[in-house]
N, C-alpha and C positions, 0 to 999 in steps of 0.2 A: 642208313639205318635212322628212327628218330632216336631223338633224346627222348629221357624220362625224366619229364618234370612234376613236384611234389605238387598234389593240391590240398588246398583250405579245404580243413573239416566244417566250410563258415559257406553256406550256399547264399554266396551276397551278388545281391542284384549287378547285371553288369560284369561280372566278373569274368575274368581276361585269360582262363585256363585252356578253353579252346584254342587260346590264339597266342599263346607263348613259344609254338613252332615256329611262328611268324614274326613276334614282337622280337622275342631275345635277341636272336640272330642279328637285327639291325641296333643293338644296343655295342658303344662301344665297347671294343676287350680289356682295356686297359682302365678301371674303376677305383679310384679313391674311396670317398665318400656318395652313395648312393644315396638320394633323396625320394622314397616313395609319397609323395605328397599326399596325394588322397588315397591312403591305405585300403582301405575295406577291408576285405577278407584277404588278403596281402599274397595273391594268388603268385603274383608280378615279383614283390620284394623277395620273399621267399627261397627264389629261385634266380638269384642274381649273383655272380661273383664278382665282389668288391671288397675292401679292405673295411668295410665299415658301413652297415645300411640304417637308415634314420627312415622311421616309419611314422608317418603321422596320419591322423584323422582326426574330425570333428566330435564325431562317438566319441563322448567321452566311457561309456561304457563296453564299447570298443575294446579302443585302448588298453583300457582296466585289464581287460580279458587277458589280449594279448602279453601285457607285463605279468601278469599273473603265471600262467604258462610256461614265462621265459623263468620264472624266477623261483619255481616249484617245480619237483622231481616228476618227472612222469607219472610214477608209480602214486606221487600225493596224488595227484590230478585223474588219474582212471578212478584210481578208490574215493574217493570225493563224489563223481560221478556215480558210480557204481553204488553208494551208499543211499545218494536222491533218487534213484532207481527204485532201487529196493526199500525205501521208505514210501513213497509213494505210489511203489506197485505200476510202474511207469512200463508202458507199453504201447503200441497202435490204436489199440484198440480203448484205451482208460481215461477217455476225457475227463471224469472227474478226477483221479491222481493227477492227471497233467495242469487243468484247475487251479486246485488246492497249492502244486508249488510255484506257480503263477505268483497267487495270490500270498503266498509267501515269502518268495523275492520281494514283490513292487512293495509290500506294507512291511516286512519285516527285517530283512535280512538280504541287502545289494549284492550278494554275494558270486563274485564272476565268472565260480561253476556252476552256482546253480541256474546262473544265467544261461550258460550254454547248455546243461542239461535240458533246461526248457526250450532251448532252441532246438535242440535235436529232436526235439518229438512235435513240433508247432508245422501250421501248415507252409507246406513248399522250404523247411527250413528257415522259415526267413527270420530277417531283424529289422524290428519297427518297433515305437516307443511314440508314448503320446508328451505332450508338453510338460510333464508331471515327473519326465522319466521313468514313467512306469511299462513295462514288455507290454505289447495289446495285441499280437498275433494269436488267433486263432488256434487250437486243436490241429493235428495234421492227422486227422481219422485213416485208418485202414491204409494208411502211408510212411508216416513219420515215427521213427524210432531211430535210437545207437545200435544198430545193426553192430555185427562183423566186419563188413565194410568201411562206415562210418568208424567204429573206434580204429580201425588197421591206419585210414588217412590221419584219423587224430596224432596218433601213436607217429605216423613219416612226419608231419608239420610239429607237432614237439618237439621231437631230436634234433631237426633241423632247427628251429629256434636255438635249442641249446648248443648248439655246433658254430653258429654264426654267432660275426659280433655285431650283434643289432640294439640299438637304442628306440625308445617309444616318446614322441611328443602328442599334443594333446591340443593342435594351435590352427585358430584360423588364419589359413595361408597367407592374408592377406594383413598379420601384424608379423610374421615370422622374418629373423632378418638374414634376408642371402650377403650382405656385405661380402663373407668372408670364405667364401666359395670361390675354388680356384677352377684352372682350366682342365685338369683331371679329375673333376669331380662333375656326378651327374643327376639332374634332376628329370624326373618320370612323374607326369602327370597323365591322372583316369578321372577327371573331375566327373558330377555328375553333366548329361548334356541337357542341354537347353533343347526345349521344346519338346524336351519327352515329358510323361506322367508315370513315372518309377516313384517307388515311394520316398528317397531322399531328396522328390522334388517336390512332396508336398507341403504344404503351408510356406511356399513360396521360396523356398530353402535354394533353389540355383534358380537368377535370374540374370538382365543382361549385365548389370552392376555388377556383380560376381565374376559373369564373362568377360567384361573389359578388364578389370583389374587382372584378369589371369594374364588374356594376351599381355597387357599392357609390362605388365614381370618377364612373362618370356621375353618379349623384345629390348628389356634392359638387361637379363641374361645376355642374351645374342651377342648386344652390343662389347659385353663382356668377354666375351667366344666362352661362355658355361657352356654346355651341350646341355641339351633336353632335348626329348620326345615326349609328346600329346596325344591321347590316345582319343580320338571321337569319330561320332558320324556325319559323314558329311551331305548323306540325302536327305537329315533332317534338319542339319545346322548348314543350310548352302552359302550364309556370308563367311564359316569358319574356311570354306575353300578361298573363297574369293584372297580372304585376307593373308591365308598362308598363300597365295599363288604372287601377292601383291606384293606379300613380303621375301618373297625369294625363298622359300621357304620348301623339301620335300614331303610329296605328299605321295606315302607309301599306300597302296591300297591291298588289304587283308582279306581274304576270301571265309565270311562268316555271314552266319543271318543269326538275327537272335527271336527269330518267329518263335523257338519253341521256350520261350524264357519269359518271366515277370517283367516285361520289359518292353515298353509300347508308345508307339509313334502314333504321333494325333494323327498321320495321314499314313493310313495303314497300305496305299496303293505303292508308296512310294519303295522303290529299293531299295534293300540296305548296303550301304557305302563305307564299311567300317574300314578308317586308316590310322597309319601311327604316321604322325607329322612329325619333321625334326627338321632341325637347323644344321644339320652337318649331314654329310655324305660318307658312307667305309668306304675306304680305299680297298 
């Protein structure tokens, strides 16, 4: 019988919800600190059993939203969402109301709940900001709205945030101090994928310099006997496969494709080879 995993109420590009059945069983059983280094929509971290979970992401607005949901009651958050929906008459057909709330958020009040309400009515429920930090996704006409299904996901997710010991960080992974990690701590990495054209790679967001810095970090942690797992795709990043094999790491091939998501390979003819690379083997 399959485990039931909680799904994030955020439709994050490259989110791992569909892979949880394959990923989480590959994690160590006894985890003290679980570090979700590129937390994103938090599909992985919210479902991990650990004494403490550390969510980190570079997108400040996303971290602020997670912190807000953790620090406020479910009832407060839902009431704010419903207030925005009523005030701007939001629906899957009212583009004017969506534009007005987006303008309010960008120009007047960067409220995390206002942002979430906008996202829940935006095209593909996607998260994207311009260089000024303004949300710039268009309206999700005839598709996106805060439906009962999305409300249910939101409720389940926020309840789990409140039940677990979670702390939030908003740092570049290159400046994080990992010196205090011990052997029963565990690092999970789901970075932007090199050689892809997803939103998070716009404007040079992830390149060879970042990739090499991450791989050097993982090498260093391995030398200290710190366990880690790295999600990636070795059909579009063949150099990573070579790196893992030469380093003696384990490449766990996963059964999944991103063909139906807003995640695009530069070479669309290459077959998806989604993997979880680990520096350990389960007993």
